[in-house]
mmCIF file as gemmi writes it, N, C-alpha and C atoms, coordinates in Angstrom:
data_model
loop_
_atom_site.group_PDB
_atom_site.id
_atom_site.type_symbol
_atom_site.label_atom_id
_atom_site.label_alt_id
_atom_site.label_comp_id
_atom_site.label_asym_id
_atom_site.label_entity_id
_atom_site.label_seq_id
_atom_site.pdbx_PDB_ins_code
_atom_site.Cartn_x
_atom_site.Cartn_y
_atom_site.Cartn_z
_atom_site.occupancy
_atom_site.B_iso_or_equiv
_atom_site.pdbx_formal_charge
_atom_site.auth_seq_id
_atom_site.auth_asym_id
_atom_site.pdbx_PDB_model_num
ATOM 1 N N . MET Axp A 1 ? -29.695 -74.203 171.882 1 0 ? 1 A 1
ATOM 2 C CA . MET Axp A 1 ? -28.889 -74.035 170.696 1 0 ? 1 A 1
ATOM 3 C C . MET Axp A 1 ? -27.421 -74.101 171.103 1 0 ? 1 A 1
ATOM 4 N N . LEU Axp A 2 ? -26.614 -74.548 170.198 1 0 ? 2 A 1
ATOM 5 C CA . LEU Axp A 2 ? -25.2 -74.765 170.479 1 0 ? 2 A 1
ATOM 6 C C . LEU Axp A 2 ? -24.482 -73.514 170.959 1 0 ? 2 A 1
ATOM 7 N N . CYS Axp A 3 ? -24.71 -72.384 170.324 1 0 ? 3 A 1
ATOM 8 C CA . CYS Axp A 3 ? -23.968 -71.177 170.711 1 0 ? 3 A 1
ATOM 9 C C . CYS Axp A 3 ? -24.835 -70.154 171.425 1 0 ? 3 A 1
ATOM 10 N N . ASP Axp A 4 ? -26.119 -70.389 171.547 1 0 ? 4 A 1
ATOM 11 C CA . ASP Axp A 4 ? -27.038 -69.519 172.283 1 0 ? 4 A 1
ATOM 12 C C . ASP Axp A 4 ? -26.944 -68.051 171.906 1 0 ? 4 A 1
ATOM 13 N N . PHE Axp A 5 ? -26.454 -67.744 170.727 1 0 ? 5 A 1
ATOM 14 C CA . PHE Axp A 5 ? -26.356 -66.382 170.237 1 0 ? 5 A 1
ATOM 15 C C . PHE Axp A 5 ? -25.693 -65.448 171.248 1 0 ? 5 A 1
ATOM 16 N N . LEU Axp A 6 ? -24.563 -65.873 171.728 1 0 ? 6 A 1
ATOM 17 C CA . LEU Axp A 6 ? -23.726 -65.038 172.593 1 0 ? 6 A 1
ATOM 18 C C . LEU Axp A 6 ? -22.789 -64.199 171.746 1 0 ? 6 A 1
ATOM 19 N N . PRO Axp A 7 ? -22.261 -63.123 172.305 1 0 ? 7 A 1
ATOM 20 C CA . PRO Axp A 7 ? -21.225 -62.392 171.565 1 0 ? 7 A 1
ATOM 21 C C . PRO Axp A 7 ? -20.056 -63.32 171.237 1 0 ? 7 A 1
ATOM 22 N N . SER Axp A 8 ? -19.522 -63.166 170.063 1 0 ? 8 A 1
ATOM 23 C CA . SER Axp A 8 ? -18.45 -64.054 169.596 1 0 ? 8 A 1
ATOM 24 C C . SER Axp A 8 ? -17.28 -64.129 170.562 1 0 ? 8 A 1
ATOM 25 N N . LEU Axp A 9 ? -16.969 -63.036 171.227 1 0 ? 9 A 1
ATOM 26 C CA . LEU Axp A 9 ? -15.797 -63.043 172.103 1 0 ? 9 A 1
ATOM 27 C C . LEU Axp A 9 ? -15.976 -63.921 173.331 1 0 ? 9 A 1
ATOM 28 N N . PHE Axp A 10 ? -17.211 -64.356 173.612 1 0 ? 10 A 1
ATOM 29 C CA . PHE Axp A 10 ? -17.441 -65.212 174.774 1 0 ? 10 A 1
ATOM 30 C C . PHE Axp A 10 ? -17.566 -66.695 174.414 1 0 ? 10 A 1
ATOM 31 N N . LEU Axp A 11 ? -17.525 -67.014 173.15 1 0 ? 11 A 1
ATOM 32 C CA . LEU Axp A 11 ? -17.668 -68.413 172.733 1 0 ? 11 A 1
ATOM 33 C C . LEU Axp A 11 ? -16.318 -69.107 172.745 1 0 ? 11 A 1
ATOM 34 N N . SER Axp A 12 ? -16.311 -70.314 173.247 1 0 ? 12 A 1
ATOM 35 C CA . SER Axp A 12 ? -15.063 -71.071 173.274 1 0 ? 12 A 1
ATOM 36 C C . SER Axp A 12 ? -14.733 -71.6 171.882 1 0 ? 12 A 1
ATOM 37 N N . LEU Axp A 13 ? -13.48 -71.893 171.672 1 0 ? 13 A 1
ATOM 38 C CA . LEU Axp A 13 ? -13.057 -72.463 170.4 1 0 ? 13 A 1
ATOM 39 C C . LEU Axp A 13 ? -13.728 -73.812 170.174 1 0 ? 13 A 1
ATOM 40 N N . LEU Axp A 14 ? -13.969 -74.556 171.234 1 0 ? 14 A 1
ATOM 41 C CA . LEU Axp A 14 ? -14.656 -75.844 171.107 1 0 ? 14 A 1
ATOM 42 C C . LEU Axp A 14 ? -16.065 -75.655 170.55 1 0 ? 14 A 1
ATOM 43 N N . VAL Axp A 15 ? -16.801 -74.698 171.075 1 0 ? 15 A 1
ATOM 44 C CA . VAL Axp A 15 ? -18.161 -74.445 170.587 1 0 ? 15 A 1
ATOM 45 C C . VAL Axp A 15 ? -18.134 -74.002 169.128 1 0 ? 15 A 1
ATOM 46 N N . LEU Axp A 16 ? -17.206 -73.113 168.785 1 0 ? 16 A 1
ATOM 47 C CA . LEU Axp A 16 ? -17.091 -72.661 167.398 1 0 ? 16 A 1
ATOM 48 C C . LEU Axp A 16 ? -16.73 -73.811 166.47 1 0 ? 16 A 1
ATOM 49 N N . THR Axp A 17 ? -15.825 -74.671 166.908 1 0 ? 17 A 1
ATOM 50 C CA . THR Axp A 17 ? -15.431 -75.829 166.104 1 0 ? 17 A 1
ATOM 51 C C . THR Axp A 17 ? -16.618 -76.755 165.881 1 0 ? 17 A 1
ATOM 52 N N . LEU Axp A 18 ? -17.371 -77.035 166.926 1 0 ? 18 A 1
ATOM 53 C CA . LEU Axp A 18 ? -18.544 -77.9 166.798 1 0 ? 18 A 1
ATOM 54 C C . LEU Axp A 18 ? -19.572 -77.293 165.858 1 0 ? 18 A 1
ATOM 55 N N . LEU Axp A 19 ? -19.775 -75.998 165.96 1 0 ? 19 A 1
ATOM 56 C CA . LEU Axp A 19 ? -20.72 -75.312 165.085 1 0 ? 19 A 1
ATOM 57 C C . LEU Axp A 19 ? -20.328 -75.466 163.618 1 0 ? 19 A 1
ATOM 58 N N . PHE Axp A 20 ? -19.04 -75.289 163.32 1 0 ? 20 A 1
ATOM 59 C CA . PHE Axp A 20 ? -18.572 -75.448 161.939 1 0 ? 20 A 1
ATOM 60 C C . PHE Axp A 20 ? -18.589 -76.909 161.5 1 0 ? 20 A 1
ATOM 61 N N . GLU Axp A 21 ? -18.294 -77.831 162.406 1 0 ? 21 A 1
ATOM 62 C CA . GLU Axp A 21 ? -18.338 -79.252 162.043 1 0 ? 21 A 1
ATOM 63 C C . GLU Axp A 21 ? -19.748 -79.678 161.652 1 0 ? 21 A 1
ATOM 64 N N . VAL Axp A 22 ? -20.73 -79.235 162.416 1 0 ? 22 A 1
ATOM 65 C CA . VAL Axp A 22 ? -22.112 -79.625 162.141 1 0 ? 22 A 1
ATOM 66 C C . VAL Axp A 22 ? -22.668 -78.895 160.919 1 0 ? 22 A 1
ATOM 67 N N . ASN Axp A 23 ? -22.518 -77.58 160.893 1 0 ? 23 A 1
ATOM 68 C CA . ASN Axp A 23 ? -23.177 -76.791 159.845 1 0 ? 23 A 1
ATOM 69 C C . ASN Axp A 23 ? -22.438 -76.757 158.516 1 0 ? 23 A 1
ATOM 70 N N . VAL Axp A 24 ? -21.12 -76.891 158.533 1 0 ? 24 A 1
ATOM 71 C CA . VAL Axp A 24 ? -20.356 -76.765 157.287 1 0 ? 24 A 1
ATOM 72 C C . VAL Axp A 24 ? -19.732 -78.091 156.862 1 0 ? 24 A 1
ATOM 73 N N . LEU Axp A 25 ? -18.902 -78.655 157.712 1 0 ? 25 A 1
ATOM 74 C CA . LEU Axp A 25 ? -18.153 -79.842 157.3 1 0 ? 25 A 1
ATOM 75 C C . LEU Axp A 25 ? -19.044 -81.051 157.058 1 0 ? 25 A 1
ATOM 76 N N . ALA Axp A 26 ? -20.057 -81.246 157.871 1 0 ? 26 A 1
ATOM 77 C CA . ALA Axp A 26 ? -20.971 -82.381 157.65 1 0 ? 26 A 1
ATOM 78 C C . ALA Axp A 26 ? -21.753 -82.191 156.352 1 0 ? 26 A 1
ATOM 79 N N . THR Axp A 27 ? -22.16 -80.963 156.087 1 0 ? 27 A 1
ATOM 80 C CA . THR Axp A 27 ? -22.861 -80.669 154.831 1 0 ? 27 A 1
ATOM 81 C C . THR Axp A 27 ? -21.947 -80.928 153.644 1 0 ? 27 A 1
ATOM 82 N N . LEU Axp A 28 ? -20.718 -80.449 153.723 1 0 ? 28 A 1
ATOM 83 C CA . LEU Axp A 28 ? -19.78 -80.627 152.621 1 0 ? 28 A 1
ATOM 84 C C . LEU Axp A 28 ? -19.492 -82.1 152.372 1 0 ? 28 A 1
ATOM 85 N N . LYS Axp A 29 ? -19.298 -82.871 153.423 1 0 ? 29 A 1
ATOM 86 C CA . LYS Axp A 29 ? -19.023 -84.306 153.261 1 0 ? 29 A 1
ATOM 87 C C . LYS Axp A 29 ? -20.21 -85.014 152.596 1 0 ? 29 A 1
ATOM 88 N N . THR Axp A 30 ? -21.41 -84.687 153.034 1 0 ? 30 A 1
ATOM 89 C CA . THR Axp A 30 ? -22.603 -85.287 152.444 1 0 ? 30 A 1
ATOM 90 C C . THR Axp A 30 ? -22.73 -84.915 150.968 1 0 ? 30 A 1
ATOM 91 N N . VAL Axp A 31 ? -22.469 -83.667 150.657 1 0 ? 31 A 1
ATOM 92 C CA . VAL Axp A 31 ? -22.549 -83.204 149.268 1 0 ? 31 A 1
ATOM 93 C C . VAL Axp A 31 ? -21.478 -83.871 148.412 1 0 ? 31 A 1
ATOM 94 N N . GLN Axp A 32 ? -20.285 -84.054 148.94 1 0 ? 32 A 1
ATOM 95 C CA . GLN Axp A 32 ? -19.225 -84.734 148.187 1 0 ? 32 A 1
ATOM 96 C C . GLN Axp A 32 ? -19.657 -86.137 147.79 1 0 ? 32 A 1
ATOM 97 N N . ILE Axp A 33 ? -20.247 -86.857 148.725 1 0 ? 33 A 1
ATOM 98 C CA . ILE Axp A 33 ? -20.699 -88.227 148.45 1 0 ? 33 A 1
ATOM 99 C C . ILE Axp A 33 ? -21.775 -88.219 147.36 1 0 ? 33 A 1
ATOM 100 N N . ALA Axp A 34 ? -22.765 -87.349 147.526 1 0 ? 34 A 1
ATOM 101 C CA . ALA Axp A 34 ? -23.86 -87.279 146.557 1 0 ? 34 A 1
ATOM 102 C C . ALA Axp A 34 ? -23.366 -86.796 145.197 1 0 ? 34 A 1
ATOM 103 N N . ALA Axp A 35 ? -22.527 -85.772 145.182 1 0 ? 35 A 1
ATOM 104 C CA . ALA Axp A 35 ? -22.053 -85.205 143.917 1 0 ? 35 A 1
ATOM 105 C C . ALA Axp A 35 ? -21.265 -86.217 143.106 1 0 ? 35 A 1
ATOM 106 N N . ARG Axp A 36 ? -20.449 -87.012 143.763 1 0 ? 36 A 1
ATOM 107 C CA . ARG Axp A 36 ? -19.683 -88.039 143.038 1 0 ? 36 A 1
ATOM 108 C C . ARG Axp A 36 ? -20.612 -89.015 142.327 1 0 ? 36 A 1
ATOM 109 N N . LYS Axp A 37 ? -21.662 -89.422 143.013 1 0 ? 37 A 1
ATOM 110 C CA . LYS Axp A 37 ? -22.619 -90.351 142.4 1 0 ? 37 A 1
ATOM 111 C C . LYS Axp A 37 ? -23.36 -89.702 141.233 1 0 ? 37 A 1
ATOM 112 N N . LEU Axp A 38 ? -23.711 -88.432 141.396 1 0 ? 38 A 1
ATOM 113 C CA . LEU Axp A 38 ? -24.411 -87.734 140.319 1 0 ? 38 A 1
ATOM 114 C C . LEU Axp A 38 ? -23.502 -87.485 139.125 1 0 ? 38 A 1
ATOM 115 N N . VAL Axp A 39 ? -22.242 -87.2 139.366 1 0 ? 39 A 1
ATOM 116 C CA . VAL Axp A 39 ? -21.28 -87.021 138.27 1 0 ? 39 A 1
ATOM 117 C C . VAL Axp A 39 ? -21.124 -88.329 137.505 1 0 ? 39 A 1
ATOM 118 N N . GLU Axp A 40 ? -21.028 -89.45 138.224 1 0 ? 40 A 1
ATOM 119 C CA . GLU Axp A 40 ? -20.945 -90.763 137.564 1 0 ? 40 A 1
ATOM 120 C C . GLU Axp A 40 ? -22.181 -91.009 136.706 1 0 ? 40 A 1
ATOM 121 N N . LYS Axp A 41 ? -23.341 -90.613 137.211 1 0 ? 41 A 1
ATOM 122 C CA . LYS Axp A 41 ? -24.601 -90.782 136.49 1 0 ? 41 A 1
ATOM 123 C C . LYS Axp A 41 ? -24.709 -89.83 135.299 1 0 ? 41 A 1
ATOM 124 N N . GLY Axp A 42 ? -24.073 -88.662 135.419 1 0 ? 42 A 1
ATOM 125 C CA . GLY Axp A 42 ? -24.109 -87.683 134.342 1 0 ? 42 A 1
ATOM 126 C C . GLY Axp A 42 ? -25.232 -86.677 134.439 1 0 ? 42 A 1
ATOM 127 N N . SER Axp A 43 ? -25.978 -86.727 135.544 1 0 ? 43 A 1
ATOM 128 C CA . SER Axp A 43 ? -27.058 -85.754 135.728 1 0 ? 43 A 1
ATOM 129 C C . SER Axp A 43 ? -27.518 -85.778 137.181 1 0 ? 43 A 1
ATOM 130 N N . GLY Axp A 44 ? -28.244 -84.749 137.536 1 0 ? 44 A 1
ATOM 131 C CA . GLY Axp A 44 ? -28.806 -84.677 138.877 1 0 ? 44 A 1
ATOM 132 C C . GLY Axp A 44 ? -28.811 -83.26 139.41 1 0 ? 44 A 1
ATOM 133 N N . LYS Axp A 45 ? -29.398 -83.107 140.579 1 0 ? 45 A 1
ATOM 134 C CA . LYS Axp A 45 ? -29.499 -81.799 141.218 1 0 ? 45 A 1
ATOM 135 C C . LYS Axp A 45 ? -29.112 -81.914 142.686 1 0 ? 45 A 1
ATOM 136 N N . ILE Axp A 46 ? -28.403 -80.919 143.147 1 0 ? 46 A 1
ATOM 137 C CA . ILE Axp A 46 ? -28.067 -80.802 144.567 1 0 ? 46 A 1
ATOM 138 C C . ILE Axp A 46 ? -28.714 -79.521 145.049 1 0 ? 46 A 1
ATOM 139 N N . PHE Axp A 47 ? -29.513 -79.633 146.082 1 0 ? 47 A 1
ATOM 140 C CA . PHE Axp A 47 ? -30.238 -78.496 146.618 1 0 ? 47 A 1
ATOM 141 C C . PHE Axp A 47 ? -29.742 -78.208 148.025 1 0 ? 47 A 1
ATOM 142 N N . PHE Axp A 48 ? -29.278 -76.996 148.244 1 0 ? 48 A 1
ATOM 143 C CA . PHE Axp A 48 ? -28.812 -76.572 149.558 1 0 ? 48 A 1
ATOM 144 C C . PHE Axp A 48 ? -29.899 -75.758 150.243 1 0 ? 48 A 1
ATOM 145 N N . MET Axp A 49 ? -30.168 -76.075 151.478 1 0 ? 49 A 1
ATOM 146 C CA . MET Axp A 49 ? -31.081 -75.274 152.272 1 0 ? 49 A 1
ATOM 147 C C . MET Axp A 49 ? -30.234 -74.572 153.323 1 0 ? 49 A 1
ATOM 148 N N . SER Axp A 50 ? -30.213 -73.279 153.27 1 0 ? 50 A 1
ATOM 149 C CA . SER Axp A 50 ? -29.377 -72.514 154.189 1 0 ? 50 A 1
ATOM 150 C C . SER Axp A 50 ? -30.261 -71.716 155.129 1 0 ? 50 A 1
ATOM 151 N N . SER Axp A 51 ? -29.954 -70.463 155.273 1 0 ? 51 A 1
ATOM 152 C CA . SER Axp A 51 ? -30.671 -69.609 156.202 1 0 ? 51 A 1
ATOM 153 C C . SER Axp A 51 ? -30.524 -68.173 155.74 1 0 ? 51 A 1
ATOM 154 N N . LEU Axp A 52 ? -31.435 -67.348 156.143 1 0 ? 52 A 1
ATOM 155 C CA . LEU Axp A 52 ? -31.31 -65.928 155.86 1 0 ? 52 A 1
ATOM 156 C C . LEU Axp A 52 ? -30.017 -65.387 156.465 1 0 ? 52 A 1
ATOM 157 N N . SER Axp A 53 ? -29.543 -66.037 157.504 1 0 ? 53 A 1
ATOM 158 C CA . SER Axp A 53 ? -28.268 -65.645 158.119 1 0 ? 53 A 1
ATOM 159 C C . SER Axp A 53 ? -27.096 -65.824 157.167 1 0 ? 53 A 1
ATOM 160 N N . GLY Axp A 54 ? -27.304 -66.55 156.085 1 0 ? 54 A 1
ATOM 161 C CA . GLY Axp A 54 ? -26.259 -66.704 155.087 1 0 ? 54 A 1
ATOM 162 C C . GLY Axp A 54 ? -26.016 -65.449 154.27 1 0 ? 54 A 1
ATOM 163 N N . THR Axp A 55 ? -26.962 -64.534 154.324 1 0 ? 55 A 1
ATOM 164 C CA . THR Axp A 55 ? -26.797 -63.278 153.599 1 0 ? 55 A 1
ATOM 165 C C . THR Axp A 55 ? -26.865 -62.058 154.516 1 0 ? 55 A 1
ATOM 166 N N . LEU Axp A 56 ? -27.443 -62.222 155.682 1 0 ? 56 A 1
ATOM 167 C CA . LEU Axp A 56 ? -27.562 -61.121 156.639 1 0 ? 56 A 1
ATOM 168 C C . LEU Axp A 56 ? -26.976 -61.542 157.982 1 0 ? 56 A 1
ATOM 169 N N . ALA Axp A 57 ? -26.172 -60.711 158.534 1 0 ? 57 A 1
ATOM 170 C CA . ALA Axp A 57 ? -25.635 -60.988 159.87 1 0 ? 57 A 1
ATOM 171 C C . ALA Axp A 57 ? -26.437 -60.188 160.894 1 0 ? 57 A 1
ATOM 172 N N . SER Axp A 58 ? -26.457 -60.676 162.111 1 0 ? 58 A 1
ATOM 173 C CA . SER Axp A 58 ? -27.154 -59.969 163.18 1 0 ? 58 A 1
ATOM 174 C C . SER Axp A 58 ? -26.307 -60.029 164.448 1 0 ? 58 A 1
ATOM 175 N N . PRO Axp A 59 ? -26.543 -59.112 165.36 1 0 ? 59 A 1
ATOM 176 C CA . PRO Axp A 59 ? -25.775 -59.148 166.61 1 0 ? 59 A 1
ATOM 177 C C . PRO Axp A 59 ? -25.937 -60.496 167.303 1 0 ? 59 A 1
ATOM 178 N N . TYR Axp A 60 ? -24.865 -60.98 167.853 1 0 ? 60 A 1
ATOM 179 C CA . TYR Axp A 60 ? -24.809 -62.24 168.602 1 0 ? 60 A 1
ATOM 180 C C . TYR Axp A 60 ? -24.972 -63.479 167.729 1 0 ? 60 A 1
ATOM 181 N N . GLY Axp A 61 ? -25.067 -63.312 166.456 1 0 ? 61 A 1
ATOM 182 C CA . GLY Axp A 61 ? -25.231 -64.456 165.574 1 0 ? 61 A 1
ATOM 183 C C . GLY Axp A 61 ? -24.08 -64.633 164.611 1 0 ? 61 A 1
ATOM 184 N N . GLY Axp A 62 ? -22.969 -63.961 164.86 1 0 ? 62 A 1
ATOM 185 C CA . GLY Axp A 62 ? -21.835 -63.988 163.933 1 0 ? 62 A 1
ATOM 186 C C . GLY Axp A 62 ? -21.318 -65.37 163.595 1 0 ? 62 A 1
ATOM 187 N N . PRO Axp A 63 ? -21.026 -66.214 164.586 1 0 ? 63 A 1
ATOM 188 C CA . PRO Axp A 63 ? -20.514 -67.552 164.273 1 0 ? 63 A 1
ATOM 189 C C . PRO Axp A 63 ? -21.511 -68.386 163.466 1 0 ? 63 A 1
ATOM 190 N N . TYR Axp A 64 ? -22.777 -68.343 163.848 1 0 ? 64 A 1
ATOM 191 C CA . TYR Axp A 64 ? -23.799 -69.071 163.094 1 0 ? 64 A 1
ATOM 192 C C . TYR Axp A 64 ? -23.892 -68.516 161.668 1 0 ? 64 A 1
ATOM 193 N N . ALA Axp A 65 ? -23.918 -67.2 161.536 1 0 ? 65 A 1
ATOM 194 C CA . ALA Axp A 65 ? -23.976 -66.585 160.213 1 0 ? 65 A 1
ATOM 195 C C . ALA Axp A 65 ? -22.766 -66.966 159.369 1 0 ? 65 A 1
ATOM 196 N N . ALA Axp A 66 ? -21.607 -67.067 160 1 0 ? 66 A 1
ATOM 197 C CA . ALA Axp A 66 ? -20.396 -67.457 159.272 1 0 ? 66 A 1
ATOM 198 C C . ALA Axp A 66 ? -20.547 -68.851 158.67 1 0 ? 66 A 1
ATOM 199 N N . THR Axp A 67 ? -21.173 -69.768 159.41 1 0 ? 67 A 1
ATOM 200 C CA . THR Axp A 67 ? -21.363 -71.112 158.867 1 0 ? 67 A 1
ATOM 201 C C . THR Axp A 67 ? -22.338 -71.083 157.698 1 0 ? 67 A 1
ATOM 202 N N . LYS Axp A 68 ? -23.341 -70.241 157.78 1 0 ? 68 A 1
ATOM 203 C CA . LYS Axp A 68 ? -24.312 -70.156 156.701 1 0 ? 68 A 1
ATOM 204 C C . LYS Axp A 68 ? -23.726 -69.441 155.486 1 0 ? 68 A 1
ATOM 205 N N . HIS Axp A 69 ? -22.854 -68.465 155.711 1 0 ? 69 A 1
ATOM 206 C CA . HIS Axp A 69 ? -22.121 -67.851 154.603 1 0 ? 69 A 1
ATOM 207 C C . HIS Axp A 69 ? -21.265 -68.901 153.908 1 0 ? 69 A 1
ATOM 208 N N . ALA Axp A 70 ? -20.658 -69.779 154.683 1 0 ? 70 A 1
ATOM 209 C CA . ALA Axp A 70 ? -19.826 -70.848 154.107 1 0 ? 70 A 1
ATOM 210 C C . ALA Axp A 70 ? -20.665 -71.763 153.219 1 0 ? 70 A 1
ATOM 211 N N . ILE Axp A 71 ? -21.859 -72.099 153.649 1 0 ? 71 A 1
ATOM 212 C CA . ILE Axp A 71 ? -22.747 -72.944 152.838 1 0 ? 71 A 1
ATOM 213 C C . ILE Axp A 71 ? -23.104 -72.228 151.537 1 0 ? 71 A 1
ATOM 214 N N . GLU Axp A 72 ? -23.373 -70.952 151.617 1 0 ? 72 A 1
ATOM 215 C CA . GLU Axp A 72 ? -23.661 -70.177 150.408 1 0 ? 72 A 1
ATOM 216 C C . GLU Axp A 72 ? -22.483 -70.239 149.438 1 0 ? 72 A 1
ATOM 217 N N . ALA Axp A 73 ? -21.279 -70.08 149.952 1 0 ? 73 A 1
ATOM 218 C CA . ALA Axp A 73 ? -20.076 -70.117 149.101 1 0 ? 73 A 1
ATOM 219 C C . ALA Axp A 73 ? -19.883 -71.502 148.484 1 0 ? 73 A 1
ATOM 220 N N . ILE Axp A 74 ? -20.097 -72.537 149.262 1 0 ? 74 A 1
ATOM 221 C CA . ILE Axp A 74 ? -19.966 -73.909 148.745 1 0 ? 74 A 1
ATOM 222 C C . ILE Axp A 74 ? -20.998 -74.149 147.64 1 0 ? 74 A 1
ATOM 223 N N . ALA Axp A 75 ? -22.227 -73.712 147.86 1 0 ? 75 A 1
ATOM 224 C CA . ALA Axp A 75 ? -23.279 -73.906 146.856 1 0 ? 75 A 1
ATOM 225 C C . ALA Axp A 75 ? -22.95 -73.165 145.563 1 0 ? 75 A 1
ATOM 226 N N . HIS Axp A 76 ? -22.498 -71.92 145.675 1 0 ? 76 A 1
ATOM 227 C CA . HIS Axp A 76 ? -22.135 -71.15 144.478 1 0 ? 76 A 1
ATOM 228 C C . HIS Axp A 76 ? -20.965 -71.807 143.739 1 0 ? 76 A 1
ATOM 229 N N . THR Axp A 77 ? -19.977 -72.234 144.481 1 0 ? 77 A 1
ATOM 230 C CA . THR Axp A 77 ? -18.804 -72.859 143.874 1 0 ? 77 A 1
ATOM 231 C C . THR Axp A 77 ? -19.178 -74.153 143.156 1 0 ? 77 A 1
ATOM 232 N N . LEU Axp A 78 ? -19.961 -74.992 143.812 1 0 ? 78 A 1
ATOM 233 C CA . LEU Axp A 78 ? -20.372 -76.254 143.185 1 0 ? 78 A 1
ATOM 234 C C . LEU Axp A 78 ? -21.215 -76.011 141.95 1 0 ? 78 A 1
ATOM 235 N N . GLN Axp A 79 ? -22.009 -74.967 141.969 1 0 ? 79 A 1
ATOM 236 C CA . GLN Axp A 79 ? -22.811 -74.644 140.786 1 0 ? 79 A 1
ATOM 237 C C . GLN Axp A 79 ? -21.898 -74.446 139.577 1 0 ? 79 A 1
ATOM 238 N N . LEU Axp A 80 ? -20.786 -73.773 139.786 1 0 ? 80 A 1
ATOM 239 C CA . LEU Axp A 80 ? -19.828 -73.549 138.702 1 0 ? 80 A 1
ATOM 240 C C . LEU Axp A 80 ? -19.023 -74.804 138.368 1 0 ? 80 A 1
ATOM 241 N N . GLU Axp A 81 ? -18.601 -75.525 139.391 1 0 ? 81 A 1
ATOM 242 C CA . GLU Axp A 81 ? -17.737 -76.685 139.176 1 0 ? 81 A 1
ATOM 243 C C . GLU Axp A 81 ? -18.463 -77.862 138.533 1 0 ? 81 A 1
ATOM 244 N N . LEU Axp A 82 ? -19.739 -78.019 138.827 1 0 ? 82 A 1
ATOM 245 C CA . LEU Axp A 82 ? -20.461 -79.209 138.372 1 0 ? 82 A 1
ATOM 246 C C . LEU Axp A 82 ? -21.223 -79.012 137.068 1 0 ? 82 A 1
ATOM 247 N N . GLN Axp A 83 ? -21.307 -77.785 136.574 1 0 ? 83 A 1
ATOM 248 C CA . GLN Axp A 83 ? -22.13 -77.546 135.389 1 0 ? 83 A 1
ATOM 249 C C . GLN Axp A 83 ? -21.653 -78.328 134.173 1 0 ? 83 A 1
ATOM 250 N N . GLY Axp A 84 ? -20.377 -78.602 134.074 1 0 ? 84 A 1
ATOM 251 C CA . GLY Axp A 84 ? -19.861 -79.371 132.943 1 0 ? 84 A 1
ATOM 252 C C . GLY Axp A 84 ? -20.116 -80.859 133.057 1 0 ? 84 A 1
ATOM 253 N N . PHE Axp A 85 ? -20.649 -81.301 134.187 1 0 ? 85 A 1
ATOM 254 C CA . PHE Axp A 85 ? -20.912 -82.728 134.411 1 0 ? 85 A 1
ATOM 255 C C . PHE Axp A 85 ? -22.399 -83.071 134.379 1 0 ? 85 A 1
ATOM 256 N N . GLY Axp A 86 ? -23.225 -82.091 134.022 1 0 ? 86 A 1
ATOM 257 C CA . GLY Axp A 86 ? -24.667 -82.333 133.973 1 0 ? 86 A 1
ATOM 258 C C . GLY Axp A 86 ? -25.337 -82.31 135.314 1 0 ? 86 A 1
ATOM 259 N N . VAL Axp A 87 ? -24.642 -81.822 136.325 1 0 ? 87 A 1
ATOM 260 C CA . VAL Axp A 87 ? -25.202 -81.765 137.685 1 0 ? 87 A 1
ATOM 261 C C . VAL Axp A 87 ? -25.448 -80.299 138.026 1 0 ? 87 A 1
ATOM 262 N N . LYS Axp A 88 ? -26.633 -80.016 138.515 1 0 ? 88 A 1
ATOM 263 C CA . LYS Axp A 88 ? -26.99 -78.652 138.889 1 0 ? 88 A 1
ATOM 264 C C . LYS Axp A 88 ? -26.964 -78.515 140.413 1 0 ? 88 A 1
ATOM 265 N N . SER Axp A 89 ? -26.587 -77.334 140.852 1 0 ? 89 A 1
ATOM 266 C CA . SER Axp A 89 ? -26.565 -77.022 142.275 1 0 ? 89 A 1
ATOM 267 C C . SER Axp A 89 ? -27.317 -75.723 142.482 1 0 ? 89 A 1
ATOM 268 N N . CYS Axp A 90 ? -28.215 -75.71 143.444 1 0 ? 90 A 1
ATOM 269 C CA . CYS Axp A 90 ? -28.92 -74.474 143.774 1 0 ? 90 A 1
ATOM 270 C C . CYS Axp A 90 ? -29.095 -74.39 145.276 1 0 ? 90 A 1
ATOM 271 N N . HIS Axp A 91 ? -29.396 -73.198 145.749 1 0 ? 91 A 1
ATOM 272 C CA . HIS Axp A 91 ? -29.564 -73.007 147.182 1 0 ? 91 A 1
ATOM 273 C C . HIS Axp A 91 ? -30.659 -71.998 147.476 1 0 ? 91 A 1
ATOM 274 N N . HIS Axp A 92 ? -31.21 -72.132 148.665 1 0 ? 92 A 1
ATOM 275 C CA . HIS Axp A 92 ? -32.26 -71.199 149.136 1 0 ? 92 A 1
ATOM 276 C C . HIS Axp A 92 ? -32.125 -71.045 150.622 1 0 ? 92 A 1
């Protein structure tokens, strides 16, 4: 695993950056592409698959949990932002 569930204080900024790039930024970019197409169509669903770590933190998993919390926030925000365009967003 990228961060091997080490204490946050021992993880390099490079590892943390890579973790956020893979788990958050890549997801957001993919969702942006899909959401634009669904908005043009006027309907559709975006489904986010996250992790229990998105709601519960555990020792040595802080950075990973932070990325999953970010996905939860993005999913909730898109649910509100896209409802007027006929596009639904949900997460689990």
